[in-house]
C-alpha positions as CSV (number, residue, x, y, z in Angstrom):
1,X,112.5,97.6,92.7
2,X,111.4,94.2,93.8
3,X,113.3,91.4,92.4
4,X,110.3,89.1,92.0
5,X,106.9,90.9,90.5
6,X,103.6,89.3,90.7
7,X,102.3,88.0,87.3
8,X,98.8,89.2,86.6
9,X,96.2,88.8,83.7
10,X,94.6,91.4,81.5
11,X,91.5,91.0,83.9
12,X,91.7,90.3,87.7
13,X,89.2,90.2,90.5
14,X,90.5,92.9,93.1
15,X,89.1,94.4,96.3
16,X,89.1,97.9,97.6
17,X,88.5,97.2,101.5
18,X,88.7,100.7,102.7
19,X,85.8,101.5,100.3
20,X,83.8,98.5,101.3
21,X,84.3,96.8,97.8
22,X,85.1,93.2,98.4
23,X,85.2,92.2,94.9
24,X,85.3,94.0,91.4
25,X,86.2,92.8,88.1
26,X,89.0,95.1,86.9
27,X,90.6,95.5,83.6
28,X,94.4,95.7,83.8
29,X,95.4,98.3,81.1
30,X,99.0,99.2,80.8
31,X,98.0,101.7,78.0
32,X,96.3,103.6,80.6
33,X,98.3,105.8,83.1
34,X,95.6,106.4,85.8
35,X,93.3,103.9,87.5
36,X,89.7,104.6,87.4
37,X,86.6,103.4,89.3
38,X,82.8,103.6,88.2
39,X,81.4,106.3,90.5
40,X,78.3,108.5,90.7
41,X,76.3,110.9,93.1
42,X,79.1,112.6,94.4
43,X,78.8,114.6,97.7
44,X,81.7,116.6,99.3
45,X,81.8,116.2,103.1
46,X,84.0,117.1,105.9
47,X,85.0,114.3,108.3
48,X,87.0,115.1,111.3
49,X,88.2,118.2,109.8
50,X,89.3,116.3,106.5
51,X,87.8,117.1,102.8
52,X,86.2,113.8,101.7
53,X,84.2,112.6,99.0
54,X,81.0,110.3,99.3
55,X,79.9,108.5,96.3
56,X,78.1,105.4,95.1
57,X,79.3,102.8,92.7
58,X,77.9,99.3,91.5
59,X,80.9,97.0,91.7
60,X,79.3,94.3,89.7
61,X,78.5,94.8,86.0
62,X,75.3,93.0,86.0
63,X,73.2,93.7,89.0
64,X,74.5,93.8,92.4
65,X,74.2,96.1,95.3
66,X,74.9,99.7,95.2
67,X,78.0,100.6,97.4
68,X,78.2,103.8,99.2
69,X,81.8,104.8,99.7
70,X,83.8,107.7,101.3
71,X,87.4,108.6,100.8
72,X,89.6,111.6,101.6
73,X,90.0,113.7,98.6
74,X,93.6,113.9,97.0
75,X,93.1,116.2,94.0
76,X,90.6,116.9,91.3
77,X,92.4,116.9,88.0
78,X,91.8,116.5,84.2
79,X,92.1,113.3,82.8
80,X,92.2,112.2,79.1
81,X,90.2,109.0,78.3
82,X,91.1,106.6,75.4
83,X,89.1,108.4,73.0
84,X,91.1,111.7,73.8
85,X,88.2,113.2,75.7
86,X,89.3,115.5,78.7
87,X,87.4,115.1,82.1
88,X,87.8,116.6,85.3
89,X,87.8,113.9,87.9
90,X,88.0,113.5,91.6
91,X,90.9,111.6,92.8
92,X,91.1,109.6,96.0
93,X,93.7,107.3,97.5
94,X,92.5,103.6,98.7
95,X,94.2,100.4,99.3
96,X,94.0,97.9,96.3
97,X,94.3,94.2,97.1
98,X,95.2,91.9,94.1
99,X,95.7,88.4,95.3
100,X,98.2,88.5,97.9
101,X,99.3,92.0,97.1
102,X,97.9,95.2,99.0
103,X,99.2,98.8,98.4
104,X,97.7,102.3,98.2
105,X,96.7,103.3,94.8
106,X,95.4,106.8,93.4
107,X,91.9,106.3,91.9
108,X,90.1,108.7,89.7
109,X,86.4,108.5,89.8
110,X,84.1,108.7,86.6
111,X,80.9,106.9,85.2
112,X,82.0,103.6,83.6
113,X,78.4,102.5,83.5
114,X,78.6,101.7,79.7
115,X,81.9,99.9,80.0
116,X,82.5,96.1,80.3
117,X,84.6,96.6,83.4
118,X,83.6,98.9,86.3
119,X,87.2,99.4,87.3
120,X,90.4,100.0,85.1
121,X,94.0,99.5,86.8
122,X,96.5,101.8,85.0
123,X,100.3,101.2,84.7
124,X,101.1,103.8,87.5
125,X,99.3,101.5,90.0
126,X,101.1,98.5,88.7
127,X,104.7,100.0,88.5
128,X,107.3,97.9,90.4
129,X,104.6,95.7,91.6
130,X,103.3,93.5,88.9
131,X,103.9,92.2,85.3
132,X,101.1,91.7,82.9
133,X,100.6,88.6,81.0
134,X,98.0,89.7,78.4
135,X,97.3,86.0,77.3
136,X,96.0,85.3,80.6
137,X,93.0,86.1,83.0
138,X,92.2,85.9,86.9
139,X,95.9,84.9,87.5
140,X,95.7,86.0,91.1
141,X,92.3,84.4,92.1
142,X,88.6,83.9,90.9
143,X,85.6,86.1,92.1
144,X,85.1,85.5,95.9
145,X,82.0,83.6,96.6
146,X,79.3,85.1,98.7
147,X,79.4,83.5,102.4
148,X,76.5,81.9,103.5
149,X,75.0,82.3,106.9
150,X,74.3,79.1,108.8
């Protein structure tokens, strides 16, 4: 275990660079075991002999572009949401960047279109990496601004 853990707030701007998601507002939820990402239009594909999943997401809650992602399939498993509803979800592995930290995280894919946050980071992803201060927000950084072209 690391002797010095990164402190994070109850919500943070994070990135999933392997999926082409440069900024997504995530709720850090120690009550949730798994990490979940808003996704839809799933398509199984084989890429160089590897079973992958292609899907779409809207990283920003209000508007923004559709991002088409592709990742290797880790599993498909039953996950219970906070209301006790069970759902069979695709599971992928992707790099999660939170401030200066970066590590691989298992992510379940589900519709979060009616939720305030398009991503939820569960306690398994935070284990031995971060401490959550529920009284703070955006501790590791503000939303990255779009770069202007000259």
